[in-house]
VOPA-733854 format. One record per atom (N, C-alpha, C): residue in three letters; x, y, z. Coordinates in pm, whole numbers, padded with zeros to 5 digits, always signed. Each point is the difference from the previous one (the first is absolute). Layout:
# VOPA-733854
ALAXYZ
...
# end
This chain:
# VOPA-733854
MET-01198-00170-02058
MET+00079+00111+00051
MET+00022+00101-00111
SER-00010+00127+00032
SER+00029+00104-00098
SER+00147+00037+00006
ASP+00068+00001-00116
ASP+00137+00047-00006
ASP+00007+00148-00034
ARG-00114+00068+00001
ARG-00003+00144-00023
ARG+00011+00071+00134
LEU+00075+00112+00003
LEU+00006+00078+00122
LEU-00139+00053+00030
THR-00042-00012+00125
THR-00132+00048+00037
THR+00006+00134+00072
ALA+00116+00043+00046
ALA+00011+00130+00068
ALA+00137+00059-00030
PRO+00021+00053-00121
PRO+00133+00052-00034
PRO+00045+00110+00095
HIS+00126-00004+00039
HIS+00059+00100+00088
HIS+00151-00010-00018
PRO+00073+00112+00006
PRO+00146-00008-00018
PRO+00069-00098+00094
LEU-00055-00020+00119
LEU+00061-00090+00097
LEU-00066-00137+00004
LEU-00108-00019-00071
LEU-00091-00108+00033
LEU-00050-00073-00124
GLU-00004-00134+00009
GLU-00073-00083-00096
GLU-00093-00089+00081
THR-00128+00007-00031
THR-00100-00075+00075
THR-00068-00102-00090
ARG-00013-00123+00049
ARG-00066-00107-00074
ARG-00087-00079+00096
THR-00076-00092-00058
THR-00077-00092+00082
THR+00059-00139-00012
LEU-00002-00072+00112
LEU+00042-00140+00004
LEU-00109-00074+00076
GLY-00086-00070-00071
GLY-00112-00065+00066
GLY-00085+00101+00074
ARG-00013-00018+00131
ARG-00081+00090+00083
ARG+00075+00126+00042
TRP+00130+00004-00019
TRP+00083+00106+00057
TRP+00037+00106-00103
ARG+00018+00121+00049
ARG+00071+00103-00076
ARG+00144+00000+00047
ILE+00091+00006-00093
ILE+00143+00006+00033
ILE+00060+00124-00066
HIS+00087+00067+00074
HIS+00058+00126-00043
HIS+00153-00013-00003
ALA+00059+00012-00116
ALA+00146+00006-00010
ALA+00041+00145+00018
ILE+00076+00027+00105
ILE+00042+00135+00035
ILE+00149+00013-00031
GLN+00033+00095-00086
GLN+00142+00025-00031
GLN+00057+00087+00112
ALA+00074-00063+00091
ALA+00049+00069+00120
ALA+00129+00077-00025
GLY+00033+00025-00124
GLY+00119+00077-00033
GLY+00083-00068-00107
GLY+00105+00068-00041
GLY+00089-00054-00101
GLY+00142-00014+00051
GLN+00076-00087-00065
GLN+00142-00017+00026
GLN+00074-00001-00134
GLN+00129+00021+00006
GLN+00086-00023-00115
GLN+00120-00082+00049
LEU+00008-00124-00045
LEU+00108-00088+00044
LEU+00083-00045-00120
ASP+00121-00042+00028
ASP+00092-00043-00104
ASP-00060-00115-00081
GLY-00002+00015-00131
GLY-00059-00102-00085
GLY+00074-00132+00008
GLY+00131+00005+00011
GLY+00077-00124+00012
GLY-00035-00076+00126
ALA-00019+00072+00111
ALA-00039-00065+00125
ALA-00141-00058-00011
MET-00088+00069-00070
MET-00138-00046-00011
MET-00014-00123-00090
PHE+00095-00021-00091
PHE-00014-00112-00093
PHE+00112-00103+00011
GLY+00086+00014+00100
GLY+00097-00105+00030
GLY+00089-00034-00117
VAL+00001-00128-00039
VAL+00092-00047-00104
VAL-00050+00029-00141
VAL-00120+00056-00014
VAL-00051+00032-00134
VAL+00079+00117-00057
PRO+00056-00012-00120
PRO+00081+00109-00056
PRO-00081+00127-00024
LYS+00066+00113+00013
LYS-00066+00128-00021
LYS-00057+00010-00141
THR+00067-00059-00096
THR-00051+00007-00138
THR-00139-00062-00012
LEU-00035-00090+00092
LEU-00133-00061-00002
LEU-00100+00080+00083
TRP+00036+00032+00126
TRP-00100+00065+00084
TRP-00027+00143-00042
GLU+00097+00067-00063
GLU-00022+00139-00038
GLU-00097+00012-00118
ARG-00026-00108-00069
ARG-00105+00003-00103
ARG-00137+00019+00062
ARG-00013-00039+00127
ARG-00128+00009+00071
ARG-00010+00127+00084
LEU+00109+00036+00065
LEU+00001+00117+00088
LEU+00128+00079-00024
ALA-00013+00119-00051
ALA+00117+00084-00026
ALA+00057+00052+00131
ALA+00131-00001+00010
ALA+00069+00049+00119
ALA+00036+00147-00017
ASP+00012+00071+00114
ASP+00045+00139-00007
ASP+00152+00005-00003
ASP+00057+00119+00012
ASP+00145+00013-00011
ASP+00075-00058+00120
LYS-00073-00039+00104
LYS+00059-00068+00115
LYS-00029-00151-00003
ASN-00052-00048-00112
ASN-00036-00142-00020
ASN-00119-00042+00085
ARG-00084+00095+00041
ARG-00115-00030+00084
ARG-00126-00014-00086
ILE-00091-00086+00047
ILE-00128-00019-00068
ILE-00113+00041+00093
PRO-00114+00044-00056
PRO-00112+00042+00085
PRO-00075-00120+00057
LEU-00033+00011+00127
LEU-00073-00106+00071
LEU-00109+00063+00086
GLY-00102-00079+00031
GLY-00104+00044+00090
GLY+00013-00064+00136
MET-00091+00036+00089
MET-00014-00063+00131
MET-00150-00021+00024
ARG-00056-00093-00072
ARG-00145-00019-00001
ARG-00046-00086+00118
CYS-00099+00048+00072
CYS-00062-00073+00111
CYS-00142-00037-00042
LEU-00061-00093+00070
LEU-00135-00042-00036
LEU-00092+00010+00121
LEU-00110+00072-00017
LEU-00102+00014+00103
LEU-00121-00083-00041
ILE-00047-00084+00091
ILE-00110-00092-00028
ILE-00117+00034+00091
GLU-00116+00024-00062
GLU-00123+00019+00077
GLU-00059-00138+00030
HIS+00052-00060+00105
HIS-00035-00136+00037
HIS-00119+00001+00095
ASP-00071-00113+00004
ASP-00116-00011+00090
ASP+00038+00024+00146
ASP+00124-00034+00038
ASP+00043+00015+00139
ASP+00062+00136+00028
GLY+00007+00088-00099
GLY+00061+00132+00018
GLY+00102+00029-00107
LEU+00059+00117+00007
LEU+00099+00041-00100
LEU+00133-00071+00025
ILE+00055-00057-00107
ILE+00128-00071+00008
ILE+00096+00067-00096
LEU+00121+00028+00047
LEU+00103+00066-00080
LEU+00119-00094-00017
LEU+00043-00018-00124
LEU+00116-00083-00030
LEU+00118+00091-00032
ASP+00101-00006+00084
ASP+00121+00082-00003
ASP-00033+00148+00015
THR+00103+00079+00033
THR-00025+00139+00042
THR+00098+00101-00059
GLY+00081-00039-00098
GLY+00091+00095-00060
GLY+00114+00038+00093
LEU+00054+00120-00021
LEU+00122+00044+00068
LEU-00025+00075+00129
GLY-00113+00072+00009
GLY-00021+00084+00118
GLY+00067+00135-00012
ASN-00001+00075+00111
ASN+00050+00138-00003
ASN+00121+00023+00089
LYS+00067-00106+00042
LYS+00103+00015+00104
LYS+00141+00021-00054
GLU+00021-00024-00129
GLU+00137+00002-00052
GLU+00044+00141-00041
THR+00130+00018-00012
THR+00059+00132-00023
THR-00002+00038-00147
PRO+00017+00130-00030
PRO+00014+00041-00141
PRO+00115-00071-00071
LYS+00110-00025+00071
LYS+00112-00072-00061
LYS-00042-00141-00040
PHE-00073-00068+00086
PHE-00050-00134-00030
PHE-00090+00005-00124
HIS-00091+00096-00003
HIS-00090+00014-00115
HIS+00079+00023-00129
ASP+00107+00076+00008
ASP+00081+00026-00118
ASP+00071-00126-00048
ILE+00054-00078+00093
ILE+00072-00122-00038
ILE-00092-00098-00072
TYR-00123-00014+00051
TYR-00093-00098-00056
TYR-00102+00061-00095
GLY+00018+00126-00034
GLY-00089+00065-00095
GLY-00144-00001+00042
VAL-00026+00025+00128
VAL-00135-00013+00056
VAL-00079+00129-00019
ASP-00124-00014-00043
ASP-00096+00110-00004
ASP-00131-00055+00054
ASN-00027+00023+00127
ASN-00121-00056+00060
ASN-00072+00098+00091
ALA+00027+00129-00018
ALA-00057+00099+00089
ALA-00151+00007-00016
GLY-00067+00020+00113
GLY-00145+00019+00000
GLY-00035+00125+00077
GLY-00125+00016+00029
GLY-00044+00117+00073
GLY+00019-00013+00149
GLU+00006+00113+00068
GLU+00003+00007+00147
GLU+00116-00080+00059
GLY+00114-00001-00068
GLY+00119-00067+00053
GLY-00003-00150-00010
ARG-00103-00058-00064
ARG-00006-00145-00015
ARG+00047-00035-00142
THR-00050-00107-00055
THR+00051-00048-00128
THR-00114-00023-00099
ALA+00040-00038-00122
ALA-00099-00029-00103
ALA-00093-00114+00040
LEU+00044-00089+00087
LEU-00086-00109+00045
LEU-00123+00056+00071
GLU+00022+00092+00092
GLU-00114+00059+00072
GLU-00089+00079-00095
ASP+00060+00067-00099
ASP-00081+00070-00099
ASP-00085-00098-00080
GLY+00058-00116-00032
GLY-00074-00102-00074
GLY-00114-00057+00083
LEU+00023-00023+00128
LEU-00108-00045+00088
LEU-00114+00101+00001
GLN+00036+00127+00009
GLN-00103+00104+00000
GLN-00076+00001-00132
ALA+00071-00018-00111
ALA-00066-00002-00130
ALA-00097-00117-00011
ALA+00029-00109+00069
ALA-00090-00116+00000
ALA-00115+00018+00099
GLY+00005+00107+00081
GLY-00108+00028+00093
GLY+00026-00043+00142
PHE+00128-00022+00035
PHE+00033-00053+00132
PHE+00114+00079+00063
SER+00028-00031+00127
SER+00112+00058+00073
SER+00083-00112+00060
PRO+00124+00028+00044
PRO+00080-00105+00064
PRO-00068-00067+00119
ALA-00081+00074+00070
ALA-00068-00058+00118
ALA-00105-00103-00039
ASP-00041-00002-00126
ASP-00101-00095-00045
ASP+00058-00139-00030
VAL+00132-00010-00014
VAL+00063-00127-00037
VAL+00001-00092+00121
SER-00046-00124-00018
SER-00007-00094+00112
SER+00110-00105-00004
LEU+00060-00023-00117
LEU+00105-00102-00012
LEU+00100+00045-00105
VAL+00128-00011+00034
VAL+00110+00024-00094
VAL+00078-00129-00015
ILE+00021-00043-00124
ILE+00082-00118-00027
ILE+00124+00045-00074
ASN+00117-00026+00057
ASN+00127+00031-00065
ASN+00051-00123-00074
THR+00035+00016-00128
THR+00063-00110-00072
THR+00136-00032+00061
HIS+00071+00103+00042
HIS+00127-00012+00071
HIS+00029+00136+00062
LEU+00113+00016+00067
LEU+00024+00119+00082
LEU+00102+00096-00060
HIS+00030-00009-00129
HIS+00088+00099-00062
HIS-00063+00139+00007
PHE+00085+00102-00002
PHE-00047+00136+00027
PHE-00105+00049-00098
ASP+00001-00050-00125
ASP-00096+00049-00098
ASP-00129-00081-00002
HIS-00013-00094+00091
HIS-00122-00080+00015
HIS-00062+00016+00138
ALA+00081+00032+00099
ALA-00049+00013+00137
ALA+00031+00136+00061
GLY+00064+00090-00076
GLY+00036+00130+00055
GLY-00120+00083+00042
GLY-00111-00017-00073
GLY-00121+00074+00033
GLY-00081-00060+00113
ASN+00050-00108+00061
ASN-00067-00053+00120
ASN-00004+00103+00112
THR+00104+00083+00005
THR+00011+00102+00104
THR+00021+00136-00067
TRP-00021+00105+00075
TRP+00027+00134-00053
TRP+00058+00087+00110
ARG+00073+00103-00041
ARG+00057+00095+00094
ARG-00092+00121+00007
ASN-00057+00024+00117
ASN-00094+00111+00012
ASN+00076+00132+00013
PRO-00070+00113-00005
PRO+00071+00130+00005
PRO+00085+00018+00124
GLY-00030-00071+00107
GLY+00081+00009+00121
GLY+00121-00089+00000
GLY+00019-00079-00107
GLY+00116-00087-00012
GLY-00021-00141+00051
GLU-00118-00032+00054
GLU-00027-00135+00047
GLU-00030-00093-00117
VAL+00047-00125+00011
VAL-00031-00102-00100
VAL-00113-00086+00055
LEU-00113+00002-00070
LEU-00122-00066+00046
LEU-00055-00091-00109
SER-00089-00089+00037
SER-00069-00081-00100
SER-00078+00092-00093
ALA+00012-00023-00130
ALA-00074+00080-00098
ALA-00147-00043-00007
PHE-00030-00119+00053
PHE-00135-00056-00005
PHE-00038-00041+00142
PRO-00050+00094+00078
PRO-00010-00021+00145
PRO-00098-00107+00042
ASN-00093-00039-00088
ASN-00100-00100+00037
ASN+00023-00134-00068
ALA+00115-00015-00064
ALA+00026-00122-00077
ALA+00090-00096+00077
ARG-00021-00129-00029
ARG+00100-00099+00036
ARG+00083-00028-00125
PHE+00122-00047+00020
PHE+00096-00017-00108
PHE+00042-00146-00007
LEU+00019-00051-00121
LEU+00042-00138-00020
LEU+00125-00005-00086
VAL+00093-00086+00038
VAL+00117-00032-00081
VAL+00047-00138+00044
GLN+00080-00066-00082
GLN+00053-00129+00039
GLN+00096+00014+00119
ALA-00010-00093+00094
ALA+00091+00000+00115
ALA+00145-00011-00046
GLY+00024-00080-00103
GLY+00136-00014-00051
GLY+00053+00129-00058
GLU-00087+00081-00062
GLU+00042+00129-00054
GLU+00039+00095+00113
ARG-00077-00002+00108
ARG+00036+00083+00115
ARG+00139-00038+00051
ALA+00024-00129+00019
ALA+00129-00044+00051
ALA+00113+00037-00095
TYR-00025-00016-00131
TYR+00102+00033-00100
TYR+00030+00150+00001
ALA-00104+00083+00014
ALA+00020+00145+00004
ALA+00077+00043+00123
GLU-00026-00067+00112
GLU+00062+00043+00125
GLU+00143-00051+00016
ARG+00045-00088-00089
ARG+00141-00039+00003
ARG+00066+00033-00135
ALA-00030+00120-00048
ALA+00053+00044-00128
ALA+00153+00001+00002
ASN+00058-00030-00115
ASN+00146-00002-00014
ASN+00046+00115-00089
GLU+00128-00003-00038
GLU+00056+00110-00077
GLU-00071+00019-00135
ARG-00053-00105-00055
ARG-00067+00011-00131
ARG-00146+00043+00014
THR-00067-00041+00106
THR-00144+00023+00011
THR-00037+00120+00087
ALA+00094+00052+00079
ALA-00034+00106+00095
ALA-00050+00127-00069
ALA+00042+00024-00123
ALA-00043+00120-00071
ALA-00147-00004-00038
SER-00065-00116+00015
SER-00141-00013-00038
SER-00094-00009+00119
TYR+00053-00025+00121
TYR-00084-00024+00117
TYR+00022+00109+00105
PHE-00106+00077+00029
PHE+00008+00109+00096
PHE-00098-00028+00114
PRO+00049-00025+00122
PRO-00088-00036+00111
PRO-00112+00100+00027
ALA+00019+00127-00031
ALA-00106+00098+00025
ALA-00127-00031-00078
ASN+00012-00085-00101
ASN-00117-00034-00080
ASN-00089-00106+00065
TRP+00053-00068+00101
TRP-00082-00103+00065
TRP+00008+00002+00153
ALA+00108+00051+00058
ALA+00018-00010+00145
ALA-00112+00067+00080
PRO-00046+00120-00037
PRO-00108+00061+00080
PRO-00128-00083-00002
ILE-00026-00069-00111
ILE-00122-00083-00009
ILE+00016-00126+00083
MET+00119-00057-00002
MET+00026-00118+00082
MET-00010+00036+00149
SER+00054+00116+00035
SER-00005+00042+00141
SER-00144+00017+00048
ALA-00088+00039-00092
ALA-00141+00018+00034
ALA-00079-00131-00006
GLY+00067-00109-00037
GLY-00067-00129-00006
GLY-00097-00015-00116
ARG+00023+00074-00107
ARG-00095-00002-00112
ARG+00050-00083-00118
TYR+00119-00060+00010
TYR+00050-00089-00105
TYR-00035-00144+00034
GLU-00043-00075-00101
GLU-00021-00143+00012
GLU+00090-00069-00101
PHE+00061-00110+00040
PHE+00103-00064-00082
PHE-00049-00136-00049
LEU+00004-00014-00132
LEU-00052-00120-00065
LEU+00107-00107-00010
GLU-00044-00122+00004
GLU+00092-00115-00015
GLU-00038-00075-00128
GLY+00041+00052-00113
GLY-00026-00066-00126
GLY-00125+00051-00069
PRO-00041-00071-00107
PRO-00113+00046-00081
PRO-00133-00031+00066
GLY-00106+00064-00053
GLY-00134-00031+00048
GLY-00092+00119-00009
GLU-00128-00024+00024
GLU-00101+00104-00004
GLU+00008+00084+00126
VAL+00000+00133-00015
VAL+00011+00088+00117
VAL-00134+00065+00034
VAL-00083+00024-00099
VAL-00141+00037+00016
VAL-00073-00070-00114
PRO-00131-00015+00008
PRO-00069-00072-00107
PRO+00030+00055-00140
GLY+00051-00086-00086
GLY+00028+00037-00138
GLY+00137+00058-00025
ILE+00076+00029+00104
ILE+00134+00059-00017
ILE+00103-00090+00066
SER+00094-00047-00081
SER+00103-00092+00047
SER+00138+00056-00032
VAL+00097-00039+00082
VAL+00139+00031-00032
VAL+00064-00126-00058
ARG+00089+00023-00095
ARG+00071-00108-00069
ARG+00149+00030+00011
LEU+00076-00094+00049
LEU+00143+00022+00009
LEU+00061+00002-00140
THR+00072+00108-00030
THR+00069+00015-00128
THR+00144+00046+00028
PRO+00079-00086+00063
PRO+00134+00041+00044
PRO+00096+00021-00116
GLY+00110+00066+00033
GLY+00107+00025-00096
GLY+00048+00143+00011
HIS-00092+00094-00014
HIS+00037+00140+00023
HIS+00049+00015+00143
THR-00077-00051+00093
THR+00045-00027+00137
THR-00044-00144+00030
PRO+00060-00063+00100
PRO-00035-00141+00025
PRO-00144-00024+00041
TYR-00070+00104+00053
TYR-00137-00018+00047
TYR-00096+00098-00067
HIS+00033+00040-00119
HIS-00090+00086-00078
HIS-00132-00073-00024
GLN-00111+00077+00004
GLN-00131-00058-00029
GLN-00074+00088-00100
SER-00080-00064-00085
SER-00096+00069-00085
SER-00138-00023+00060
VAL-00098+00077-00047
VAL-00133-00006+00059
VAL-00101-00034-00110
VAL-00077-00106+00022
VAL-00098-00048-00098
VAL-00140+00034+00049
LEU-00080+00063-00088
LEU-00135+00043+00032
LEU-00098-00081-00084
ARG-00101-00056+00065
ARG-00103-00077-00071
ARG-00138+00046+00047
SER-00082+00043-00098
SER-00135+00045+00031
SER-00089-00022-00121
GLY-00115-00059+00022
GLY-00098-00017-00106
GLY+00052-00075-00121
GLY+00086-00099+00022
GLY+00054-00079-00109
GLY+00114+00067-00076
GLU+00046+00114+00045
GLU+00111+00073-00064
GLU+00120+00001+00094
THR+00120+00004-00059
THR+00124-00006+00077
THR+00096+00109-00047
ALA+00063+00064+00095
ALA+00106+00097-00028
ALA+00118-00031+00091
CYS+00118+00044-00039
CYS+00119-00021+00081
CYS+00083+00127+00005
PHE+00023+00048+00122
PHE+00090+00112+00024
PHE+00139-00060+00014
LEU+00086+00029-00097
LEU+00123-00077-00018
LEU+00112+00039+00095
GLY+00001+00125+00046
GLY+00118+00043+00075
GLY+00121+00003-00090
ASP+00112-00051+00048
ASP+00125+00006-00076
ASP+00037-00131-00069
VAL-00089-00100-00001
VAL+00032-00122-00075
VAL-00003+00030-00151
VAL-00093+00087-00041
VAL-00005+00053-00138
VAL-00028+00150+00016
PRO+00102+00082+00019
PRO-00024+00139+00040
PRO-00065+00086-00107
THR+00026-00027-00128
THR-00063+00074-00108
THR-00046-00098-00107
SER-00080+00048-00092
SER-00042-00085-00111
SER+00117-00041-00087
HIS+00109+00077+00004
HIS+00119-00033-00077
HIS+00077-00118+00059
HIS-00032-00038+00123
HIS+00067-00112+00066
HIS-00076-00132-00015
LEU-00098-00006-00088
LEU-00074-00125-00019
LEU+00086-00113-00056
PRO+00092+00023-00094
PRO+00085-00111-00045
PRO+00074-00062+00119
LEU+00003-00130+00006
LEU+00053-00068+00119
LEU+00141+00044+00039
PRO+00095+00014-00093
PRO+00136+00035+00043
PRO+00020+00149+00028
TRP-00100+00083-00020
TRP+00013+00144+00027
TRP-00026+00023+00149
ILE+00106-00003+00077
ILE-00004+00002+00147
ILE+00090+00111+00050
MET-00043+00070+00101
MET+00076+00113+00052
MET+00134-00042+00060
GLY+00100+00086-00018
GLY+00127-00018+00068
GLY-00011+00018+00150
TYR-00108+00063+00046
TYR-00023+00020+00142
TYR-00041-00130+00072
ASP-00045-00100-00074
ASP-00050-00123+00064
ASP+00115-00075+00067
VAL-00022-00043+00125
VAL+00107-00067+00073
VAL+00017-00145-00044
GLU-00105-00060-00057
GLU+00006-00138-00048
GLU-00067-00008-00138
PRO+00067+00047-00105
PRO-00065+00011-00130
PRO-00049-00133-00058
LEU+00068-00109+00028
LEU-00047-00129-00053
LEU-00126-00046+00073
VAL-00017+00043+00124
VAL-00125-00027+00071
VAL-00112+00086-00059
THR+00031+00127-00029
THR-00098+00085-00070
THR-00047-00067-00127
LEU+00093-00057-00076
LEU-00035-00066-00126
LEU-00109-00105+00022
GLU+00015-00083+00102
GLU-00099-00105+00024
GLU-00130+00057+00056
SER+00008+00106+00080
SER-00122+00066+00047
SER-00079+00055-00118
LYS+00069+00065-00093
LYS-00066+00055-00119
LYS-00059-00112-00086
ARG+00075-00105-00018
ARG-00045-00109-00087
ARG-00134-00056+00050
ALA-00009-00026+00130
ALA-00122-00057+00057
ALA-00115+00100-00002
LEU+00028+00125+00039
LEU-00106+00100+00008
LEU-00056+00032-00138
LEU+00086+00022-00099
LEU-00049+00038-00133
LEU-00073-00115-00068
ALA+00039-00123+00029
ALA-00075-00115-00054
ALA-00142+00001+00055
ASP-00017+00027+00128
ASP-00134+00008+00059
ASP-00077+00119-00058
ALA+00068+00113-00014
ALA-00066+00119-00052
ALA-00050-00020-00143
LEU+00079-00069-00081
LEU-00041-00027-00138
LEU-00116-00099-00004
ARG+00011-00107+00076
ARG-00101-00106-00003
ARG-00135+00051+00050
GLU+00003+00086+00103
GLU-00124+00044+00064
GLU-00041+00142-00039
ASP+00073+00060-00094
ASP-00032+00134-00052
ASP-00005+00105+00111
TRP+00105+00004+00081
TRP+00007+00098+00108
TRP+00022+00141-00056
LEU-00053+00097+00071
LEU+00038+00139-00020
LEU+00122+00026+00087
LEU+00108+00049-00060
LEU+00123+00027+00073
LEU+00012+00149+00029
ILE+00055+00032+00117
ILE+00018+00138+00042
ILE+00149+00023+00021
PHE+00057+00091-00080
PHE+00145+00024-00001
PHE+00032+00118+00091
GLU+00080-00026+00103
GLU+00025+00103+00101
GLU+00093+00110-00049
HIS+00101-00035-00077
HIS+00102+00098-00036
HIS-00008+00049-00144
ASP-00098-00043-00076
ASP-00012+00047-00137
ASP-00052+00144+00002
ALA+00073+00092-00062
ALA-00042+00140+00002
ALA-00122+00025-00086
ALA-00026-00087-00098
ALA-00108+00025-00095
ALA-00111-00103+00006
VAL+00032-00127+00024
VAL-00098-00109-00006
VAL-00032-00048+00140
GLY-00124+00023+00043
GLY-00041-00046+00132
GLY-00055-00140-00001
PHE-00084-00030-00098
PHE-00069-00128-00009
PHE+00030-00067-00134
GLY+00005-00133-00002
GLY+00017-00071-00126
GLY-00018-00149+00019
ARG-00009-00068-00113
ARG-00008-00146+00000
ARG+00119-00054-00078
VAL+00033-00125+00027
VAL+00119-00058-00057
VAL-00035-00087-00120
ALA+00087+00002-00099
ALA-00013-00088-00116
ALA+00131-00075-00015
LEU-00005-00111-00075
LEU+00118-00083-00022
LEU+00012-00026-00149
ASP+00118+00032-00054
ASP+00025-00031-00140
ASP+00134-00073-00010
GLY+00050-00013-00122
GLY+00124-00076-00018
GLY+00121+00060+00068
LYS-00009+00127+00037
LYS+00113+00068+00065
LYS-00016+00005+00151
GLY-00112-00049+00052
GLY-00020+00000+00144
GLY-00118+00085+00040
TYR-00005+00037+00127
TYR-00109+00078+00053
TYR+00011+00146-00043
ARG-00116+00061-00023
ARG-00007+00141-00036
ARG-00134+00055+00048
LEU-00014+00131-00007
LEU-00126+00063+00033
LEU-00099-00024-00112
ALA-00120-00048+00033
ALA-00102-00022-00102
ALA-00044+00134-00057
GLU-00041-00001-00123
GLU-00047+00123-00065
GLU-00128+00047+00067
# end
């Protein structure tokens, strides 16, 4: 596998994984509170890695992954979408505008040589607004429609149930407009646990951030990559105790990370960081202080 970018683009990093080309598309940026992003880790430690602004916010990405698979184009997560208000964008420090009223995700697809209509499968790690918001879009007439009209969508059945019974703590992350139109059209399929969903692509349960969060493992030509989702949102979250305050079950996240990173180290996986503003791909190393990004 080449770790060199093969098609540099402001929105795009393209690599090969076995027989496949994979495209990491930066679907926009966010700025979230650093304390919330690093949980119990003191600011004196995390700020050595990521400097905060005057509102204590740190820069984050919303990276999605497009896979040129033998069975068609597969997209992992979809960013925020275009449905939220300017006030919402201001609160979360969102910058994801694209051309023609769409978002940076659609611009990234175009840069890779494709359109939303070309996508045949969308896999959501979970249904939070910054991972599933781009499942749908608001057209100029105000209708909310599937952003990928020819795709089927996959998510864990437990995640759907958890999203649809959101409580006072979780309701701010789950917006039905991001999935309801697709469900109404019968284009969502609900998974019951881990397993292969198409040849070479499997989902792995990595709960903690949400109880039914999943990561996606890609295997082709003897090479393996893992799209992490929010179990390890940035390369700065590789140390086991560096867990987001947003996670509903942080001690479960700890065990999900422990098992996943052990596999990634042993089998030399390429890791794909969804929320890292600067680092899209990396491998894990282990030293006396714990897990870190390999040089």
